[in-house]
N, C-alpha and C positions, 0 to 999 in steps of 0.2 A: 523651150521658152526663153532661156537665157540668150541663146544665139539670135533668135528673131528680134528680141528687144535691143540687143547689142548692135545689130546691123542698122536699125533705125537711128540709134544714138550716133553711130559712126558716121552716117551720112550727114546728120545735123552738125556734128562737131567739126568735120573736115571739109564739108561742102562737096565731097565726091559724089557724083550722081549714081554710082553703082556700088553695091556691097553684096557680098555673099559669104558663106562660111558653113562650117559643120564641125561635128565632134569626131574625135578619134573613135573608131568602132571598137567596142569591147572585145578583147581577145585577138584583135588584129592590128597591125601597124599601118593603118591607112585612115585617112580622113575622108568622110563621105560628105560631099556638099549637099546639105539638106535644106538650106534656107537661102532665098534670093530676095534682093530688094533693089528696085530700080532697073532690073534687067528687061530687055525687050524680047528675048527668046528663052526657051527652056534648055538651051544648049549645055549649060553648066549644071543643070539639075541632076542630082544623084551621082555626079562624077566622083570616082574613087581616086584619091591622090595618095601616092605612096611616098615614103620618106626619101628625100634626095632627088625626086623627079619634079620638074617644073619649079615655079616660084614657091608655091605652098609647101611642096615636098622639101625644098631647101630650108624653108623656115622651120619645118618640123625637125629636120636632121640637125640643124644648128641650134635650135631652141632660141632663136632670136628673130627680130623683124627683118624682112628682106623686101627690096623694092627694085623695080626696073622702070626705065623711062619709055621703052618701046618693047613690049613683050615679045613680039614675033621675031625680032632681029637681035635680041639681047644675047651677048656671049657669056653672061653671068649665070645662065640657067640652062637646063636641058629642055627639050621641046616636045615632050610626049603629048602635051595638051594644047598644042597650037590650034588644032581644028576647032574645038569648042570655044576657045578664047577668041579666035578670029570670027567665028559665027556670031558672037555677041558684040563684036566690033571694039574690043578693049585694047588699049595701047599701054598707058601708064598704069601700073598696078603695084599695090603694096600688100604684103601678107604678114600678119602678126600672129604668132603662136600664143595660145592660152596655156600657161604652165602652172600646174597645181602640184605641190609637193614634189617638185623637180621632174614632173612628167608632163609632156605635152598632151593636153586634153582636147584641144580644138584649134582651129585656125580661122581668123577673120580676114577677109580681103576687102579692099576698097580700090576703085578703079575709075579711070577717065577714058573717054573715047578719043583722046588726043595724045600725041607723043610729046610729053613735056615733063621736066623733072618735078617730083613731088617734094615740096619744101619741108624744112624741119618742123614747122608748125603742124602741117598735115600729118607727118609721121608721128609727132609727139601726141597729137590728139587720138590717133588710131591706137597707139600703145596704151593710152590711158583707158580707152574703152575696153581693151583686152584685160587690163588690170581689174576693172570692175567685174568682168565675167569671172576672172580667177577668184576674186573675193566671194562672189555669189556661190560658185561651185564649192569652194572650200567651206564656207559656212554651212551649206547643205550637207556636206559630208560629215562635218563635225557634229551637226545636229543629229544626224542618223546614228552616229557612234555613241553620242550621249544617251539617246533613247534606248539603244541596245544595252548599254551599261546599266541603265536605270532599272531594267527588268520589264516584265509584261505590262501591257495596258489593262485597264479594268475590263472585266467581262461585261458584254452587253446585256441589257435586260432592264425592265422597268424598275426604277427605284434602286438599282444596283449601286453599291458603294464599295469602292476599292480601298482596302487598307494595305499600304505598301509592305507592312511587316515591321519587324523590330530591328534594332541594332544596326549593323553595318549596312544592310540593304536599304533601310530607311534613309541613312545618311547619304548613300549613293544617289538615291532619288532626289534628295534635296540639293545635293551638289549639281546634279544634272539640270535640275530646274533653274537654279541660279545661273549656271553657265549658258543655258539657252536664252534666258532673259537678257543676259549681257551681250549675247551675239546679235540679237534682233536690231538694236539701234544702228549697227554697222552696215545694215543692208539698205541700199538706195531703192531697190525695186519694191514697191508697196505690196505687190502680190506675193512675192517671196517672203517678205517680212510678216505678212499676215499668216502665211503657211507655217512659219516657224513659231509664231505665237500660239497657233492652234496646237502645234506639237507640245508646247509648254502645258497647255490645258489638259493634255492627256495624263500628266503627272500629278494633277491635283485630285483631291478626294471627292470633289463634287463635279457634276456635269457643268454647272455654271455657278459663279460666286453669288452669295446671298445678296439680295437687293437692299438689305438693311444698311450696308456699308459700301460706299462707292470709293474705290481708291484709284488714283491716277496711275497710268502705266509706269511712270518713273518711281512712284511710291512702292509699287509692287516689286520693281527691279531692286530697289534698295533693301526692302524687307527680305527678298529672296537671298541676297548676299549676306545679310545679317543672320538669317536662318541657317546658312551654310557655315557660319562662324567667322565671317569676315569683319575686320575692324572698319571704321569709317574710312580710313585711309586706303585700305585694301579694296573696299567696295568702290571708292572713287577711281582707283586705277583700273579696275575691271570695267567700270561703266563709262570711263572717260569724263568723270566729274571731279570737282574739287571736294576735299573733305568737308568744307563748309556747306557746299550744296547738298552733299549726302545728308548732313545733319539737318538741313532745312526740310528735305523730303521726309526724313525719319520723324521729325517733330510733327509734321503735318499728318503723317499716317497714324502716329500715336494718338493725336487729338481725335481723329475720326474714329479710331478704334476704341477710344476710352481707356487707353493704356498709360501707365505711369512710367514703365521701363521698356527697354528694348525687348527683353524677354517676353513681357506681357503682350507687346505688340505682335510679336511673332506668333504666340499662342492664339491670340484673337484673330489674326489673319488666317491661320489654319482653320479655325472653327468656322470662319465665314467662307471658306473655300477658295481663298486667294493663293494659298501656298500648300504644297504637299506635306 
């Protein structure tokens, strides 16, 4: 999903009429072209690109963006994939690697059907789209790691209520919940953001928060940080807010929950099902 959305954004941002790309296959050092946007033929579909070969393979090997003005005659790349590129009629091409934790995870391509240099603005926009994909993949990985660290989800069943346990395990659950809530605002993709917030809900004691108290998302974010032991300043750094803004959200949440102190607000939020 990240690749498909990224190709649409790449075309909008750069004005390039053709975009394609794919992920590095697990356990193999090759990129499989799985998504096409603006293509006229299926020539590039499912193409396997190995490191060092062609433009994309060069981008993988160097872990940096690479571009050519005229693919078929360029001396900067090898020409294993000339046939499918020519079948699609592509000339000027840019390939940008998606690098997560120092490992190339995907490659995004943008292309023209004319031989002309791709300017700095076009290259910069393509790189920014790749950075967005990197962020989305990183956040998804971090979320999965946090969920694993927090422990098992509640058992299914009518009326089932999951108690995380006591001591260190409970604190790990609360820290994971706070970290997941803090990650969510960093995600531009609304579908991925919603997926992450659903993962947060798996860590709370109730299937859905009580209807008696309605908290705003940022109020829950702040309370989650407070529950994990963060000060207003630390919560602000984690959430990208000022300490004063954190105080404002906290005061609002306390008022809604009928709490006089931070601790009372956290307890009330847990009872209402907003926090684990």
